[in-house]
C-alpha positions in Angstrom: -120.5 115.2 -142.7 -124.1 116.3 -142.4 -127.1 114.2 -143.3 -130.0 115.1 -145.5 -133.1 115.6 -143.2 -135.4 114.1 -146.0 -133.6 111.0 -147.3 -130.9 110.6 -144.6 -128.0 110.5 -147.1 -124.6 111.9 -146.3 -123.8 115.4 -147.5 -120.4 117.2 -147.3 -121.1 120.6 -145.7 -117.9 122.1 -147.1 -118.7 121.4 -150.8 -122.5 121.4 -150.8 -124.4 124.4 -152.2 -127.8 122.9 -151.4 -128.5 124.2 -147.9 -131.3 126.0 -146.0 -131.2 127.9 -142.8 -134.2 127.5 -140.5 -134.5 128.6 -136.9 -130.7 129.4 -136.8 -129.8 125.9 -138.0 -128.3 125.0 -141.3 -129.6 122.0 -143.2 -127.8 120.3 -146.1 -129.3 118.3 -148.9 -128.2 115.8 -151.4 -130.5 117.1 -154.2 -132.8 119.9 -155.1 -135.7 117.6 -154.7 -134.9 117.0 -151.0 -134.4 120.7 -150.4 -137.8 121.5 -151.9 -139.4 118.8 -150.0 -138.0 120.2 -146.7 -138.6 123.8 -147.6 -142.2 123.4 -148.8 -143.5 119.9 -148.0 -147.1 120.7 -149.0 -146.1 122.1 -152.4 -143.9 119.0 -153.0 -146.7 116.6 -152.2 -149.0 118.5 -154.6 -146.3 118.2 -157.3 -146.0 114.4 -156.6 -149.8 114.1 -157.0 -149.6 115.8 -160.4 -146.8 113.5 -161.5 -148.6 110.4 -160.3 -151.8 111.6 -162.1 -149.7 111.3 -165.3 -147.5 108.3 -164.5 -150.2 105.8 -163.4 -152.5 106.0 -166.4 -149.6 106.0 -168.8 -148.0 103.0 -167.0 -151.2 101.0 -167.1 -151.6 101.8 -170.8 -148.0 100.6 -171.5 -148.7 97.3 -169.7 -151.9 96.9 -171.6 -150.2 97.5 -175.0 -147.2 95.4 -174.1 -149.1 92.3 -173.1 -152.4 92.8 -174.9 -151.4 94.0 -178.4 -147.7 93.1 -178.9 -147.4 94.7 -182.4 -144.8 97.0 -183.8 -147.0 100.1 -183.7 -148.0 99.2 -180.1 -144.4 99.0 -179.1 -143.6 102.4 -180.6 -146.6 103.8 -178.7 -145.2 102.2 -175.6 -141.9 104.0 -176.3 -143.6 107.3 -176.6 -145.7 106.9 -173.4 -142.6 105.5 -171.5 -140.6 108.6 -172.6 -143.2 110.8 -171.1 -143.1 108.9 -167.8 -139.3 108.8 -167.9 -138.7 112.5 -168.5 -141.7 114.2 -166.8 -142.6 112.3 -163.6 -139.1 110.8 -163.6 -137.3 114.1 -164.2 -136.7 114.6 -160.5 -134.5 111.5 -160.4 -132.2 113.0 -163.1 -132.0 116.3 -161.2 -131.1 114.4 -158.0 -128.5 112.3 -159.9 -127.0 115.4 -161.3 -126.7 116.9 -157.8 -125.2 113.8 -156.5 -122.5 113.7 -159.2 -121.7 117.4 -158.6 -121.3 116.8 -154.9 -119.4 113.6 -155.5 -121.7 111.5 -153.4 -124.2 108.8 -154.0 -127.9 109.0 -153.4 -131.1 107.1 -154.2 -131.9 109.3 -157.2 -128.6 108.2 -158.9 -129.5 104.5 -158.6 -133.0 105.1 -159.9 -131.9 107.3 -162.8 -129.2 104.8 -163.9 -131.4 101.8 -163.5 -134.5 103.1 -165.3 -132.4 104.8 -168.0 -130.7 101.5 -168.8 -134.0 99.7 -169.2 -135.6 102.5 -171.3 -132.5 103.0 -173.5 -132.1 99.3 -174.2 -135.7 99.0 -175.1 -135.5 102.0 -177.5 -132.3 100.6 -179.0 -134.0 97.3 -179.9 -136.7 99.3 -181.8 -134.3 101.7 -183.6 -131.8 99.0 -184.7 -133.8 95.8 -184.9 -131.8 92.6 -185.2 -128.6 94.2 -183.8 -129.5 93.4 -180.2 -131.3 90.5 -178.6 -135.0 91.3 -178.9 -137.0 92.5 -175.9 -138.5 95.8 -174.7 -138.9 96.8 -171.1 -140.9 99.9 -171.3 -143.4 98.5 -168.9 -140.5 97.9 -166.3 -139.0 101.4 -166.7 -142.4 103.1 -166.5 -143.7 101.1 -163.6 -140.4 101.5 -161.7 -140.7 105.3 -161.9 -144.3 105.2 -161.0 -144.0 102.8 -158.1 -141.0 104.7 -156.6 -142.9 108.0 -156.9 -145.8 106.4 -155.2 -143.6 105.2 -152.4 -142.1 108.7 -152.1 -145.6 110.2 -151.8 -146.6 107.7 -149.1 -143.4 108.4 -147.3 -144.0 112.2 -147.4 -147.5 111.6 -146.0 -146.2 109.5 -143.1 -143.4 111.9 -142.4 -146.0 114.7 -142.2 -147.9 112.7 -139.6 -144.7 111.9 -137.8 -143.8 115.5 -137.5 -147.3 116.6 -136.4 -146.0 117.7 -132.9 -143.7 120.2 -134.5 -146.4 121.4 -137.0 -149.0 121.8 -134.2 -146.4 123.7 -132.2 -146.2 126.3 -134.9 -149.9 126.7 -134.9 -150.2 127.5 -131.2 -148.9 131.1 -131.3 -151.4 133.7 -132.5 -150.3 136.2 -135.1 -151.7 139.3 -133.3 -152.0 140.5 -129.7 -154.0 143.1 -127.8 -151.5 145.6 -126.4 -152.7 147.8 -123.5 -150.8 151.1 -123.1 -151.8 154.3 -121.3 -155.3 152.9 -120.8 -155.9 152.2 -124.4 -156.0 148.9 -126.3 -154.7 148.3 -129.8 -153.9 145.3 -131.9 -150.2 144.7 -132.8 -148.3 141.9 -134.4 -146.9 139.3 -132.0 -143.4 140.0 -133.3 -143.7 143.6 -132.0 -144.2 142.5 -128.3 -141.3 143.3 -126.0 -140.8 142.3 -122.3 -142.8 144.6 -120.0 -145.7 145.1 -122.4 -149.2 144.7 -121.0 -151.3 142.3 -123.0 -155.1 141.7 -122.7 -156.2 138.1 -123.3 -159.9 137.3 -123.6 -161.6 133.9 -123.3 -161.0 131.7 -126.3 -157.7 133.4 -127.2 -154.2 132.0 -127.0 -151.6 133.8 -124.8 -149.3 135.6 -127.2 -146.2 135.7 -125.0 -144.8 134.2 -121.8 -145.7 136.5 -118.9 -147.2 137.1 -115.5 -150.9 137.8 -114.8 -151.3 141.3 -113.4 -155.1 141.6 -113.4 -158.0 139.2 -113.5 -158.4 135.5 -112.9 -159.0 132.7 -115.4 -158.2 129.1 -116.2 -155.8 128.2 -119.0 -155.4 125.1 -121.0 -151.7 124.2 -121.2 -152.2 120.6 -122.4 -149.9 120.6 -125.4 -147.2 122.6 -123.6 -147.1 120.8 -120.3 -149.2 117.6 -120.7 -151.6 118.8 -118.0 -154.9 117.4 -119.2 -157.2 119.9 -117.3 -157.3 123.7 -117.4 -155.3 125.2 -114.5 -156.3 128.4 -112.5 -154.3 131.5 -113.0 -154.5 134.8 -111.2 -152.4 137.9 -110.3 -148.7 136.8 -109.9 -149.1 133.5 -111.7 -147.0 132.7 -114.8 -148.6 131.9 -118.1 -147.0 130.4 -121.2 -147.2 131.6 -124.8 -149.5 129.4 -126.8 -151.7 128.3 -123.9 -155.5 128.8 -124.3 -157.3 131.2 -122.1 -160.5 129.3 -121.2 -162.6 131.6 -118.9 -161.9 135.1 -117.8 -160.2 138.1 -119.3 -156.8 138.8 -117.9 -154.0 141.3 -118.3 -150.6 139.8 -118.7 -147.2 141.5 -118.4 -144.9 140.0 -121.0 -141.6 138.5 -119.7 -140.6 136.6 -122.9 -141.6 137.1 -126.5 -140.8 135.6 -129.9 -137.7 133.4 -129.7 -137.4 133.9 -126.0 -140.7 132.1 -125.1 -141.0 128.6 -123.7 -142.9 127.6 -126.8 -139.9 128.7 -129.0 -137.6 126.7 -126.7 -139.7 123.6 -127.2 -139.6 124.1 -131.0 -135.9 124.4 -131.0 -135.5 121.2 -128.9 -137.8 119.3 -131.3 -135.9 120.6 -134.3 -132.6 119.7 -132.6 -133.9 116.2 -131.8 -134.9 115.6 -135.5 -131.3 115.9 -136.6 -129.8 114.4 -133.4 -126.8 112.2 -134.1 -127.2 109.4 -131.7 -124.2 107.0 -131.4 -126.5 104.4 -132.9 -126.8 106.5 -136.0 -123.1 106.6 -136.8 -123.1 103.0 -138.0 -126.0 103.7 -140.3 -124.3 106.8 -141.6 -121.1 104.9 -142.4 -123.1 102.2 -144.3 -125.1 104.8 -146.2 -122.1 106.8 -147.2 -120.5 104.0 -149.2 -123.7 102.2 -150.1 -124.4 103.7 -153.6 -120.9 102.9 -155.0 -121.1 99.4 -153.6 -124.6 98.8 -155.1 -123.4 100.1 -158.5 -120.4 97.8 -158.3 -122.7 94.9 -157.4 -125.1 95.8 -160.3 -122.2 95.8 -162.8 -120.8 92.5 -161.4 -124.3 90.8 -161.7 -124.7 92.2 -165.2 -121.3 90.9 -166.4 -121.8 87.6 -164.6 -125.1 86.7 -166.3 -124.4 88.5 -169.5 -120.9 87.1 -170.2 -119.9 84.4 -167.8 -123.3 82.6 -168.0 -123.9 83.6 -171.6 -127.5 84.8 -170.8 -127.3 87.7 -173.3 -127.4 91.5 -173.3 -131.1 91.6 -172.4 -130.7 89.6 -169.2 -127.5 91.6 -168.3 -129.4 94.8 -168.6 -132.2 93.5 -166.5 -129.8 92.2 -163.8 -128.2 95.7 -163.7 -131.5 97.4 -163.4 -132.8 95.0 -160.7 -129.9 95.5 -158.4 -129.8 99.2 -158.8 -133.5 99.6 -158.2 -133.9 97.1 -155.3 -131.2 98.7 -153.2 -132.4 101.3 -150.6 -129.9 103.4 -148.8 -132.7 105.7 -147.6 -133.8 103.1 -145.1 -130.5 103.4 -143.3 -130.6 107.2 -143.4 -134.2 107.4 -142.1 -133.9 104.7 -139.4 -132.8 107.2 -136.6 -134.5 110.5 -137.5 -137.8 108.9 -138.2 -138.0 107.4 -134.7 -136.4 110.4 -133.0 -138.9 112.8 -134.7 -141.9 110.8 -133.5 -140.5 109.9 -130.1 -139.6 113.5 -129.2 -142.8 114.8 -130.5 -144.8 112.4 -128.3 -142.6 113.2 -125.4 -143.2 117.0 -125.8 -146.9 116.3 -125.8 -146.5 114.6 -122.4 -144.4 117.5 -121.0 -141.0 115.8 -121.4 -138.3 117.7 -123.3 -135.0 116.1 -124.3 -132.0 118.5 -124.6 -128.8 117.6 -126.4 -128.2 115.2 -129.3 -127.6 112.1 -127.1 -130.1 112.8 -124.3 -132.5 110.1 -125.5 -129.9 107.4 -125.7 -128.5 108.4 -122.3 -132.0 108.2 -120.8 -132.5 104.7 -122.3 -129.3 103.5 -120.6 -130.2 104.7 -117.1 -130.1 101.9 -114.4 -129.9 104.1 -111.3 -132.1 107.2 -110.5 -130.8 109.4 -107.7 -133.2 112.1 -106.6 -133.4 115.1 -104.4 -136.1 115.0 -101.7 -137.5 118.4 -100.9 -139.7 119.8 -103.6 -138.9 116.8 -105.8 -140.4 113.8 -104.0 -142.2 115.9 -101.4 -144.9 118.5 -101.7 -143.8 122.2 -101.4 -146.7 122.7 -98.9 -146.3 121.4 -95.4 -149.2 120.0 -93.4 -149.9 119.8 -89.7 -149.1 116.2 -88.8 -150.0 116.2 -85.1 -150.9 118.5 -82.2 -149.5 118.2 -78.7 -151.2 119.5 -75.7 -150.3 120.3 -72.1 -153.4 119.8 -69.9 -155.8 121.4 -69.2 -155.5 122.8 -72.8 -157.2 120.9 -75.6 -156.2 120.3 -79.2 -159.0 122.7 -80.3 -157.8 125.5 -78.0 -154.1 125.0 -79.1 -155.1 125.0 -82.8 -157.4 128.1 -82.4 -154.7 130.1 -80.7 -152.0 129.0 -83.2 -154.4 129.9 -86.1 -155.0 133.3 -84.5 -151.3 134.0 -84.3 -150.8 133.0 -87.9 -153.9 134.8 -89.2 -153.0 136.7 -92.4 -149.5 135.4 -92.7 -148.5 133.9 -96.0 -145.5 131.7 -95.2 -146.0 127.9 -95.7 -146.3 126.9 -92.0 -149.0 129.6 -91.5 -150.9 128.3 -94.5 -150.7 124.7 -93.0 -152.1 125.9 -89.6 -154.9 127.8 -91.3 -155.8 124.8 -93.5 -155.9 122.4 -90.5 -158.2 124.9 -88.6 -160.6 125.1 -91.6 -160.6 121.3 -91.9 -161.5 120.9 -88.1 -164.0 123.8 -88.2 -161.9 125.7 -85.6 -162.3 129.5 -85.5 -159.1 131.4 -84.8 -159.1 133.4 -81.6 -158.4 137.1 -81.8 -154.7 137.9 -81.2 -153.4 141.5 -81.1 -150.0 143.1 -81.6 -148.9 140.2 -83.8 -145.2 140.5 -84.8 -143.0 138.1 -86.7 -139.7 137.2 -85.1 -137.6 136.1 -88.2 -136.1 132.6 -87.9 -137.9 132.1 -84.6 -141.7 132.3 -85.0 -144.5 134.7 -84.3 -145.6 136.5 -81.1 -148.7 138.5 -80.0 -151.1 139.3 -77.2 -154.2 137.3 -76.4 -156.2 139.2 -73.9 -153.6 140.1 -71.1 -151.3 137.2 -71.9 -148.2 137.2 -74.1 -148.4 134.2 -76.5 -146.2 132.9 -79.3 -145.7 130.1 -81.7 -142.0 129.4 -81.6 -139.8 127.1 -83.7 -138.6 124.1 -81.6 -134.9 124.9 -81.7 -135.6 128.5 -80.8 -137.8 127.4 -77.9 -135.1 125.2 -76.5 -132.5 127.9 -76.9 -134.7 130.4 -75.0 -135.1 128.0 -72.1 -138.8 127.0 -72.5 -139.5 123.9 -70.4 -140.5 121.2 -72.9 -140.8 118.3 -70.4 -144.7 118.5 -70.4 -144.5 117.7 -74.2 -141.9 114.9 -74.0 -144.3 112.1 -74.7 -145.5 113.9 -77.8 -142.1 115.2 -79.0 -140.5 111.7 -78.9 -142.5 110.3 -81.8 -142.4 113.6 -83.7 -138.6 113.7 -83.6 -138.4 110.0 -84.5 -140.3 110.6 -87.7 -138.2 113.7 -88.6 -141.1 116.2 -88.5 -140.3 119.8 -87.8 -142.2 121.3 -84.8 -143.1 124.5 -83.1 -144.2 125.2 -79.5 -147.2 127.3 -78.5 -146.1 129.3 -75.4 -148.2 131.5 -73.0 -146.3 133.7 -70.6 -143.2 131.7 -71.3 -144.8 128.3 -70.6 -145.4 125.6 -73.1 -149.1 124.9 -73.6 -149.0 122.9 -76.7 -147.1 122.1 -79.9 -147.7 121.5 -83.6 -145.7 119.1 -85.8 -145.3 119.9 -89.5 -144.7 117.3 -92.1 -144.0 117.8 -95.8 -145.9 114.9 -97.4 -145.1 113.0 -100.6 -146.1 114.9 -103.7 -149.0 113.6 -105.7 -148.1 110.5 -107.8 -144.7 109.9 -106.3 -145.2 106.4 -104.9 -146.7 105.2 -108.3 -143.8 106.9 -110.1 -141.2 105.2 -108.0 -142.9 101.8 -108.5 -143.0 102.4 -112.2 -139.3 103.2 -112.3 -138.5 100.0 -110.4 -140.7 97.9 -112.7 -138.2 98.8 -115.4 -135.4 97.2 -113.4 -134.0 100.6 -112.3 -132.8 101.3 -108.7 -134.0 104.5 -107.0 -132.0 106.4 -104.3 -132.5 109.6 -102.4 -129.7 112.1 -102.0 -130.9 115.0 -99.8 -129.6 117.9 -97.8 -132.2 117.3 -95.2 -131.7 115.4 -91.9 -131.2 111.7 -91.6 -134.5 111.2 -89.9 -136.6 113.2 -92.3 -134.9 111.6 -95.3 -135.2 108.1 -93.9 -138.9 108.7 -93.2 -139.6 109.5 -96.9 -137.4 106.6 -98.0 -139.4 104.2 -95.8 -142.7 105.5 -97.2 -141.5 104.8 -100.7 -139.6 101.5 -99.9 -136.3 103.0 -101.0 -133.1 101.4 -99.5 -130.5 103.7 -101.0 -130.4 106.8 -98.8 -127.8 109.6 -98.5 -128.9 112.4 -96.1 -127.3 115.7 -95.0 -125.6 115.9 -98.4 -124.5 119.4 -99.5 -124.0 120.2 -103.2 -120.4 119.0 -103.2 -121.4 115.7 -101.5 -124.2 115.2 -104.1 -121.6 115.5 -106.9 -119.2 113.1 -105.1 -122.0 110.5 -104.8 -123.0 110.8 -108.4 -119.4 110.5 -109.6 -118.8 107.5 -107.3 -121.8 105.6 -108.7 -120.7 106.4 -112.2 -117.2 105.1 -111.5 -118.8 101.9 -110.2 -120.3 101.3 -113.7 -123.8 102.6 -113.1 -125.7 104.8 -115.6 -126.9 107.5 -113.3 -129.7 109.9 -113.7 -130.1 112.7 -111.1 -133.5 114.4 -110.5 -133.6 117.8 -108.9 -135.2 121.2 -108.9 -133.0 123.7 -107.1 -129.8 125.6 -107.3 -128.1 123.2 -104.9 -129.0 120.4 -107.4 -127.4 122.1 -110.5 -123.9 120.6 -110.0 -125.3 117.1 -109.5 -127.5 117.4 -112.6 -124.5 118.3 -114.6 -122.3 115.5 -113.1 -124.9 112.8 -113.8 -125.0 110.9 -117.0 -128.5 112.2 -117.3 -129.7 115.3 -115.5 -133.5 115.5 -115.1 -134.7 118.9 -114.1 -138.2 119.4 -112.7 -140.1 122.2 -114.5 -140.8 124.3 -111.4 -137.1 124.4 -110.6 -134.8 127.3 -110.9 -133.4 128.4 -114.2 -129.9 127.2 -113.1 -131.3 123.6 -112.5 -133.3 123.7 -115.7 -130.2 124.7 -117.8 -128.1 121.9 -116.2 -130.4 119.1 -117.1 -130.5 117.0 -120.3 -134.2 116.3 -119.7 -136.7 119.0 -118.6 -140.0 117.9 -117.1 -142.4 120.8 -117.9 -144.9 119.7 -115.3 -143.7 119.9 -111.7 -144.3 116.2 -111.1 -141.9 113.4 -110.4 -144.2 111.2 -112.4 -142.5 112.7 -115.5 -139.3 110.7 -114.6 -140.6 107.2 -115.5 -142.4 108.8 -118.5 -139.1 110.2 -119.8 -137.2 107.0 -119.3 -139.9 104.8 -120.8 -140.3 107.1 -123.9 -136.5 107.1 -124.3 -136.3 103.3 -124.1 -139.1 102.9 -126.6 -137.6 105.4 -129.0 -134.1 103.8 -128.9 -135.7 100.3 -129.3 -137.5 101.6 -132.4 -134.3 103.0 -133.8 -132.7 99.6 -133.4 -135.6 97.9 -135.0 -135.5 100.3 -137.9 -131.8 99.7 -138.4 -132.3 95.9 -138.3 -135.0 96.3 -140.9 -132.8 98.4 -143.1 -129.9 95.9 -142.8 -132.2 92.9 -143.2 -134.0 94.3 -146.2 -130.8 94.9 -148.2 -129.1 91.7 -146.9 -132.0 89.6 -148.2 -133.1 91.3 -151.3 -129.8 92.4 -152.9 -128.6 88.8 -153.4 -132.0 88.0 -154.9 -131.7 91.0 -157.2 -128.3 89.8 -158.2 -129.7 86.4 -159.3 -129.8 84.1 -156.2 -133.1 82.6 -157.4 -132.0 81.9 -160.9 -130.8 78.4 -160.2 -134.3 77.4 -159.1 -136.6 79.7 -161.2 -134.4 80.3 -164.3 -133.4 83.5 -166.1 -137.1 84.2 -166.8 -137.3 85.5 -163.2 -135.6 88.7 -164.5 -138.8 89.5 -166.4 -140.5 90.3 -163.1 -137.6 91.2 -160.7 -137.2 94.8 -161.8 -140.8 95.7 -161.0 -140.8 93.6 -157.9 -137.6 95.3 -156.8 -139.2 98.7 -157.4 -142.2 97.8 -155.2 -140.0 96.6 -152.4 -137.7 99.6 -152.6 -140.7 102.0 -152.6 -142.1 100.4 -149.5 -138.8 100.0 -147.6 -138.2 103.5 -146.4 -142.0 104.0 -145.9 -142.0 101.0 -143.7 -139.3 102.6 -141.5 -141.5 105.7 -141.0 -144.7 103.8 -140.5 -143.1 101.6 -137.9 -141.8 104.7 -136.1 -145.3 106.0 -135.9 -146.0 103.2 -133.5 -144.3 105.4 -130.9 -147.3 107.6 -130.9 -149.4 104.8 -129.4 -149.5 103.9 -125.7 -147.6 100.6 -126.1 -145.0 101.4 -128.7 -143.4 98.8 -131.0 -142.9 95.3 -129.7 -139.2 95.8 -129.9 -139.6 98.4 -127.1 -140.6 95.7 -124.6 -137.1 94.3 -124.2 -136.3 93.8 -120.6 -134.1 96.4 -118.9 -130.9 95.6 -117.2 -131.4 94.8 -113.6 -130.5 97.4 -111.0 -127.5 97.0 -108.7 -126.7 98.6 -105.4 -122.9 99.3 -105.0 -121.8 101.3 -102.0 -119.8 104.2 -103.3 -117.1 105.5 -101.0 
């Protein structure tokens, strides 16, 4: 069974003819009204405004005539005005009831149509055949019920539009046209005509029309809505740019790599659309309740009517009012909207912060996590190494060692060369001229300085070639203890110095780890690196749970062992060697800079290449699931409290006269109930979320998997 994306009611896909295909997804609807609202929400809101412009003045006039004039002509005028309200503004309820009967299901329109028709028809009957029925007209009730419920629908549509603002804004990011550069000429084409390989010119102030790589020019681009990065980021030749990002400064030429439905922007849109209809396990209970709700309510309405009308001898008028009150007060929509309202807002907020949930239960999985296992290299640590220390063999000095190393690495582009050049710039050291530089793959770099042969050789290669390292022992001891990698500067086969390289923690990692722990979640490192290097990073972060020298198979074994011990495991990674562990974990969290394989394996994608997205993703998931639970409690509580009142629970204290007011009061409550669910879900857009989201997390444990 599918659910209506507007009202949340059950729909049988096999028998329903009310369906709409959007973005390769089929949606099913309980009524034409819901279909129209989904297909063209702005047009539907305009139609609701027109109906309310008629319904409110007529309803006010009916109330004035009923209680101010109270004459026979006034009652006939009320009947005429109520008929207009019933069959023009209220026509949609009849259409929805008809669709529900055709599809053999119950919906809110059926309850409203039956309830208001009963009140209107009884009132007309007392005028047409006076004396045959107990006196009493309820045109004010029937008209006000229609008007109030339409008002509630209008408010709900407005709040839903705000709730879905992330998806709406996403659709506005992509321009409709692009500047295509071909054979030296530039022409304007529709964005839909772009194919991979096309060269596109993007000038300042324009949005990038396709995913691509900058081939000419430099600029900065604003990717805030796509990645959550608040500041414009520099982009030059070889850098990737995303469709929908804003070109801030310079004109650039971009070679398209993905266009249309293949762009990252389109992927985000599909994920948000999938999330809107996600069927969380939490939702199944609400679905079961909603599916049988309407028949139960109609049965309760009939029972209340018979009880007061026959068993308690209150008369036909009270029996009709009891039936109307129960039918009008019930609200199955609140059950149906409890999950999608929160999911829609929560995933939209997450997307704005660079967190994408993939899969229908990814959010609920993320909310359950009590153990985060993470890769180290490129995930916790920076991708750029730094020179940690410099060793010297007298009479050489640190400056001389650094100058010679910088001269050997001058012009090289590998990470260690960049680290040496950076340290030389920071220290104001000028590289010495080195000639005949040649790279020895896997070993280092060699050259000629004056008449001397010099080289910067990796530590293991230096040991293997027989270089005497004893003059550097005092320096090497601490370097090896900390797990730093190192290279030896040699001159004519003798060690004259050494450089230790360390990959430091990535920006924001200590704060992110602390944030995860504050939620009661344990953090562990599972790395393929050496025990020393892994332990050093773990000590910096205060992490006790460490597994080093773990190949891809071992990572999977560890994830599965922790899961068997009862832990809800999330694995964070960014490389091909992490893909299997991402898939094995209850929740795979892929860093945005990672390989396509890793990104495809994860249920959560962090668009920004920052570990700080992990606590953001978990916190947003917990807040969203907490909001779903709050919405469901509200829906259950609303109906649990108000349906007995509608059936007459207050009569022993207030008397049967209470039914003069209960139908209208029930309409007000029903109109606000589903709107309350959506409004409460909007709290997820704020920094703190709903108070329900502050429930304490389960404390982390630390079992030792075999």
